[in-house]
N, C-alpha and C positions, 0 to 999 in steps of 0.2 A: 824529853819536853814532858810538861807535867800538862793531861791535859780532863775538863771534866766530865761525868759520864751519869746521865740518869736513867734508871729505868723505870717507864711507865707501864698500867695496865690501862688498856685504853678500849672505852667499846665500853666499861663496864664503871655501877657506881662502890664499888670494894675492892679490896685487894685480893687476888687469886681466882680474882675471875676478869673477863672480856682479853685482852692480846695483847701477853708485853713484848715494847717496841724499847733499846737503848737508841738514846739519843743524847749524840756527840756533837753542841756548838764546835765554831772552829772561823777566829780571826778569818784564816785563807785557805785558799783548797788545797789540801796535800799531796801528794803524788796519789795515783788510784788503787795504784801494788795495796800503801797501805790504806785507803779507806780496807777495802776488799779482805784483809790482813786481820783490821780492830772487830770485822764483822763476822768475818768469820769466827775468832775469838770470843766472841760474845755468845755465836751458838745458839740465839734468836731468830727467829723468822727476819726479819727488819730490825736495821742498824740507822738509821737517822742520820744526816751529818748537815746542816742550813750554816751559810757564812751571810755576814750583811755585806745587806746591798744602797743601793740609793734610796730607792723604792719601797726597799722591806727585806727581803730573803731571799734567800737563792737554797733549795732543796733539794737535796740527793737523798736513792735508797739501795741500800745491799743485804741478800740473803746471804746463805756464810757463802753461796759458791757464786752468785751474781749482781749486779749491778741490775735496776727493774725504773722503767717504766714512770711506775704510778702506784705508789702505795695510798692507801686510808689511811689506818692506824695509827703510820709512823708518823704521818704528819697531823693528826689528833695528835699524839703523845710531842711531838714538837712545839704545837701549838699553848699544848700545856705547859712546859719547859719558859717557851717566849714571855704566858703570860704570869703565869704562878709562880714561877720563880725566878727569873728577870724581871720582873713588874716592868712589861710593856706599856708604858703611855698609851692606853687605846682601848679599843674592841673590836679589831680588823688589822687581819696579817693578810697583804700579798706574799705568796713565793713566789720565785721564777723553779720551773722544774723543766723535766724535758717532756712533761706532757702541758706544755706551756703556764698558763694563770693559774695559778689555783688560790683559793681565800679561805679565811677560815675567818669566825664569828666566834664573839665570847661571850657568854649573855645565862644570868643566873647559875652556874657552877656546869651550863651546856656548852659546849663547841658545835660550833658546825661547820663541813667543811661542802665549800661549794664548785663543783668538780666538773666538767664538761661529760654529757651522756655519751657509752658507749653507740657504736655503730654493729650491728647486727644482722643475723639472716638467717633464715632456715636452711641449718646443713643437711647432709645425711650423714651419719655419727663414722666416724669412721671405723674398722674391725676389731683395733684393739678395747674403744669406750665402748661397744656391745657384748664382746666375751667380758669386760668388767660389770659392766650392771648388767648380769643375766639373769640374778634371782627376780629383779621387778620390769614392771612396763616403762621405758621412757616413753612420754605421751606427746610430746616437742622436743625437737636441738637446734638449738642452733647456736653459730661461730660469730664471737664481737672479733675486737683487734686481737686480743691472745686470749682469747678462755673458750670452750664449748660451753653452755647452758646446756642443764638438761632438765627436763620437766616431768615430775613425778605425779601420782594423785594425791595423796595423803602428807602432812605432817609425820604421821607411824612410819610411811616407808622411809624419810629420806632420813630419822634417830638411828632406823632399824641396819641402814645400808650399811654395809661391808663391802668394801673390794678391793680386788686385786690390786697393791700401788706398785708391784713390780711391772705389772703389763701395763698401768695408766702409766707411768711414765714413758712408755715410748709414743704418746700418743703429741703432735706434733703441734702443742700449745703452751703455754704458759702454765694452766691448769683446767682446772675440772671446774664446774659451780653445779650445783646439784638443788633442786627448789621446788617447794609445792604450796599448796594454801597452809596458812597456819589454824590454831586451834582457838589461841585468843592472840593473836597478831595476827596482819595481813598477811605477812610470807611467810615462811621461815627457807633455809640453806644449809651448806654445809661449801667450804671449797676443801681442794686436794691440789694439791700444784709438786706434786715428786718431780716433776721435772724443772724445780728449783730448788728444788734441795727440803721440800716443808711437805711431808707425806700429807697431814693435816694442818688447816690456818686455823686457830683461834677465832676470831670476826679478822671480816676481806673488805676495807673497807670502799676498795675499787670494785668490790665483784660487785655490790651495789649499783656503779654507774650501768651493770648491765639487769640489773633487777629490778630497777627501780621503776626507769622507764619499759620495761616487758610489762608489767604487774603493773603498774599507771594506766595503760590502754585496757587492758584483760580486766581490772576492775572499778573501772572508769572512775577512775578518782587519780587526785592530784597527789595527795595526800597520806604518806601511811607508815605503819610500824613493824616490825622485824624483826626476826629473833636466829642467831647463825647457830644451831646446834652443835658445838663440839663438847667436851668435855667441859671445859673452861666456861664456854656459851656467852655471850652477849648481846644488849636489845640497842635498835636504832630509832628515830623517828628518821623519816623519809619526804620528801616531797623532790617532786616535778615540776620545772623552771622553762617550758622550752627545752633549751639544747643544753641544759643545766639542772644538776640535781641535789638537791642539800641532802645531808649526811649528817645527823646528829648523834650524840655523842658525851659520858662521862669520863672522866679520866682520873683514876691514885697513882700516886706517884708508891713507889715502891721500895726506890731505892738510888742513891745519890753519892759522889766520888770520885775517884780522879784512877786516872789511868797512862801510866809511862809507855810512851812513845818513840824509840831512835828517832 
């Protein structure tokens, strides 16, 4: 069986930036073991698969080791494929997913995700987190549905952070978000998820379902700009709207081809 595959750099306006995701459109679902094997073979942070439905599309996301409940950059990448390569007729896509309905709007080369906000609360940092982040002071720590959120004092502290990934991988969570006020944007972040097979994710849309409500309340503003300070880097336009967040970014096509699946 031949399947089309596309690799998209998401949350960037230039190649080799942002977060690369592989997207494989399907007409019907293949066995889970096959989907995971394709994701492992791609060896990217996320591979997204989608199938058409009566009202839009059903989307699923896989790291090289597990299926995840929500992925922002691979959703953005899938929307890029549907809008720009498959020539979808319209400016809004609705995805069914394990995290409920997800909406993506397309306007002026920007793709905007409409995701549910995360629910998070003040948390006591687990010992492994304290041991990993021992070189700087954690001002605040929160626990969301799947991630810990750690607030630091400055952008430079986030940029310079050097974590012990082995220790970090023992924390019972999908990953760790580290954030601080930005110098030329409202906030910056980095995201570490060795528990999910990703030491550091270049740009993490789903983490912004936690970051946006936190910074909107702290800065008393609903519209925000953000950067993720990975080596590849990424820029996001963000907005809080009640129990939903808007996460805007651009994307670039890097690769298109075919894969052979037995």
